[in-house]
C-alpha positions, 0 to 999 in steps of 0.5 A: 458514532455508535458502538459497533456490532459484529460484521456478520455475513462477510466471506471476504476481508481485504487489507491495505498493507502500509500502516495497516498490517505493517508500520512505516519505517522510512519514507520513499523520499528518505530511502531515495536519498539514502540509496543515492548517497550509497551509490555516489559514495562508490563513484570515483568522479568528484562531481555528482549531483546531490541527493537534494538535486536528484530528488527535486528532478525526480519528484517534478517528473513523477508529479507530471506523470501522475497528473497526466494519467496517460501512461499504461506503464506499471508503477515500478517501470514509471518510477524507473523512467522518472529516475532515468530522466532525472539523472539524464537531466543532471548529466549522469549517464544511466542505463535501464539496469542501474535505474532498476537496481536503484529502485530495487535497493530502495524497496529493500531498504524501505521494507527492511525498516518496517515492522509488523503491527501488533497482533497481525499474525494472530489476527490473520490466522484467525480470520483465514480460518473462516474468511477469504483474505486479500490485499488491495494496495496502492504500493508497487506489487514488488514491494507488497510481495517483498513485505509479505515474504519478509514478515511470513504473511504470504501464506495468508495472501496467495498472489492471485489475491493481491491487487495493486494498480497497473497504472495511476488511474487504477489506484485507490480510491478508484473502484477498479481494484476493489471490483477486481478483488470482489470478482476474484474472491467470488464475493458480492460487495456486501459480502466483503469488507475493506480494512485500512488506515486511509479514510480517502483511499481505503474507506471512501474507495471501498464505499464507492465499490459498495463495500463496508469498511473498517478504518484503522485510526491509531490516533483516536483516544477511545478504545471502544469500537464505534460505527457510522454510516457513509452512503448507506455502508457501514464504517467501523472505527478501530484503534488497533488491528487486534480489535478485528477479532471482536468484529468477526464471529 
């Protein structure tokens, strides 16, 4: 890769959230198991399914729904449905309210264990003065909103500039969310750039939509900002979020 030049001519910068603006603390599975342990600790009945059994039933249903790609449910609703089905399979009566509160608590635990990437507020403050900022995330919308509020980042990302999938087929790297963002931002693909940690979801998805991309990869050894071409679009490699300040005039 050659040394990268500045990103001139951009009016919009789109960001992934997890492992880009914030660092993961607990995985979905860890939080799922922990919430189930908390729930069952308060129950009086002696025999309740273990977190291992419930997770196994849940993940089978999630994978089936995900592969089918036939549902138009919001991802939040889909997770709740898979949980209800898993509990019923294990002989546990469950209401829609319990499934909803379970997933809300899971989300709170996940967000509570996250931390900001170094220099995130500083970078966003600088970029917001000259660029339109947006979020393009595969995470459920409720989780994204919760994270932005917790870390006081909501002022940089109005709700109309937060783009999350309403159904599995819209998730990155599919171009749907990128195109929605471009339209809302009033930007052409060449006037926008995507910043994210996932080569498959963020970089390849952006390039499919005709956008340049910045790949945040903390695993690279060199601190030099480098660049390559992917389908005629620019892909810039950075090691830490603070390096964005060197890319935008």
